[in-house]
Every structure is written in C-alpha cells, then in structure tokens.
N, C-alpha and C positions, 0 to 999 in steps of 0.2 A: 321510433326504440321500441324492441323488445323484452320482456325480462329476464334479468341474469338473473342468475341465484349466488352468484359469484359476485356481483353487484350486490346482492343484499347482505350477503357475508361482510362484504367489505363497506357499507353502510354502518352496517350493527359494531366493527371493529372501530370506525371513526366516531361512532357516536364515544364507545368505551371510554376511548381516549380524550375528548370533549372537544372533540371538530363538530359542527351542524352540515353533516348532508341532508338535510330536509328527510322528507319520510322515507322512511324502510321500505322499498318498494320495489327494488330492483331495477332500476332503471337509470340509466349511466346520462343523469341531466349537467347542469354546468352546477348546482350546489353542490350535487355529490363530487364532480371535479376540483372542483375551487376547497372543495374540506379538503381534497388526498392534498392539494398541492400545499396548503398550510399545515398538513402535517410533517409532509416533506421538510419544508424549512424550518419547520421547530426539531424535527429530527437529526435535517444535516448541518444545522446551525448556520444557514443563510441561502440566501436565495440562487448564488451563483453555484454554489455546489450541490441544491436540490436542483439543478436545470443541469449538470452535469452527471447526476446519476441516472444511469436506468434502471434501475433494481437489480442489477446482479451484482452489486458489491457494497459494503456499508461507509457512512462518512469517513470525509477522515476530520480526525481530532486535529488540533491547535496544538500546539509544542508544550502546553501544561497539562504537568499528572493527573489531576483535577480531568482534562478533556481527554485524555485519553482512557481515564476508568474509568468514564461515562457507557464512551462506547463500546472498549473491550473488557472491560472490569478490569479485578483489583492488580496489583503488578506485583509480579513472581509468581503467580497461579494460573495462568493465562489458559483459555480450551484451545488444548492444540490438535490439531490436522496432521499426516503425514500424505505426499506423495512423490512419485519417483520424480527426478529429473528430466528433463525434455532432451539433453544430452549427458554425455560424459562429463560430471563433475568431481574434483578431488578436497579432500578436505587434509588440507598438508602431509598431500601426499597418502592417501589412504581411499580411493575410492567409494563416494558417496551413493549410498545405496536409495536413501529417502530422505528427503528435504521437510522438516518439522517446522509449523508455525500457527500463527494464531489462527483458529479455525476461519475466522469471517475473511481473513486476506489469504485463504488459502487457493481461491477461483484465479482473483486478479493475478498472484501471484505465478503460480504455472503459466497462466495465459501470457504474460508477459516472456518466461521464459521460454516460451514456445517459439516466439516470437525469433528471441534470440538465435534460438536451435537453428530456424527457416537463414539463417544468415549464414550457416557451412562451420564446420570444425576449424578451417584452416584462420577463418575471418576470428572465429571466439577464442580460440590460442591467441592470435596475434595480441588480443586485447587481456590474455589473459582472465575471460568473464567465466573458463572454468575454475581460476582456484577459487573456492568457496571456501569462506571463515568463519561462518556460524550464523546462528541468530538469536534464538533464545539463551539470555545470560542477565538473570537477575542480579543487576551491579548500577552503581552509579556510573553517568558520563564520565570518558576520560579528559574532558575539555573543563568540569566542575563536579557541583554536587548534586546536583538534579539528576535522577534515574534513568537510564537511555531507555531508547525506546527500545532495546533487547529486550528488556524490562517485561513487555506487552508481548513478546515474539512478533512483532509488524516491521523488522527492520530485517536484513540482511546485509552479509560483507559478503564484498566479491574483490580480489586482487589487493590484496591490502596492503603490500608489499610493492605497486606502484602506484596507489590512490591512500595510502596512509594517512592516521589522524593527524590532523595542522600541518600536511603539505598541501600545497596553493595547487591547484590542477592548471597544466597548460596540456591543453588539446593537443595531440600528436606526439606528445613527448615519449621520448623511449625511456623505460624505467632498467635501474639497474639488472633485475631480474629477467630482461630482455622481452618484453612487455609493454605495450603501450599502454599509455593512460588513459581512465574511461571513455570510449568515443562517444562524439555527440548524437550518433544513432545510435546507440545504445541506450542514452538517456533520454532520447525522444521514444523509444519503445517505453521505457518504466513510466513515464509520465501520463501518456496513453492511458496505462493501469489501473492511475493514481497514486505513484509512487512519488517521491523525492528523492533527487538522488544529493547527495553531499550537503555542504551548508555555507551561506551566502557570508563574505568576509566583510566589515565595514570599506574597504575600501573594492568593493564591487567583483572580487575574483572569489572564486568557489575552492573549499579543501573539503580533506575528508569523503572523496570520492566513490571509495569504497562502499559508504551508509546508504544503501534503499533504503527509506522508511517510509512506510503509510503513514503521512503525516503532512498534514497542509502548512507548511512552511516555505518562507520564499527562496 
C-alpha cells in the first residue's frame, strides 16, 4: 500500500466531519474505509442509499420539506443549472432550448434523458416524452398544503395531458392527446438515475405519472 495525497486529504476531511479514519498517513486502510462508509451513511440517510451511491449524484431526500431542504437548501431559491435537452422537446408548443433544474440533479437528469433519447424520436413522441411541462415552480402541491418538489427544482413534468395529477396510471393506455401513458421502460430509466415517477395510491395503483422527482418515496 503506497501513500496517496488524495487519501491524506480525504482523511483530513473525515476528521473534520467527526469521523475517525485513524492517522492521517495517506494510506487507504480499513479504518479509513470504514470512516468513509460511515460518512456516506450519515450523508445519505441510510445504509441502503449509501450503497446505491456511486459518488456521482446526491442523496435522495425523504418526502418531507425538512429533508429536501437539508440536501438541496431552502425552498424557493434553489441553486440552478441549465443543460440542453438531448432530444427535441416543446413547452406548450414552444421549443425548449434549455432545461433548468437544481444543480445537484442536473447530471442524473441529463443522463436519464439521454437514455430516453436513445429510444428514438418515434418512440418518444408516441409516449409524449417530448412534451415538457416545467421544473422550478415555488408553490404548494396540488394535492395538499405541503410545498411541491418543484419548489426545490428537483422534479420535472412530462406529458401532463396523458399523465395528469390525480389521474390513475394505466400502462399502455392511449390518452386524449393521442399519446400513450408513461411507459414502463421510461420509468425504469428514471429510477436507475435516482428519480421516482408518480405517486403510489392506497389501492396499489399509481397517479400523477407526469411527475418525475428526485425523492425517495414509494
């Protein structure tokens, strides 16, 4: 095992955060690894979420305002980032040149949309995944008094006419706008990158499948 200055800096950081990596010797020993894992569990909120992390994306918050603010800062004033959508999208008829979202989820969101893009234009349009309906909007949830995920800019809406709020999802069903409801393949892609699609209802069905949020919920 040879000295690594990156490991040395990591050890100093772990000590600063209150985790004990042993001596700051620049060697990646078991105590350093254990301290790093403990710091991941603390940051990500659970061992399960820590194990899922590959270091390229932030922890997913629970559905509470407090946990979203813990990770993403105060509602209503998110740190924003912009990226060019990887396929052609429209916002109520206007071409979308850039998508704005919280800076911490920009990479996982862009990566997810790149995988959607790989499915091809015909498939995308068939399911209305080119119909963008926004991200940041500091407001309450339409189904209650709690602040919406959109207040932190950690959710986007796609094809609201086919997958609207309070609408029960029917996989493969065709909507009035001529597109099909959210396809399982897209749901799998978004989940792979840390996003949850829609909300679970008490009867086991799902609703509001236009809502794609970086939140740890069923």
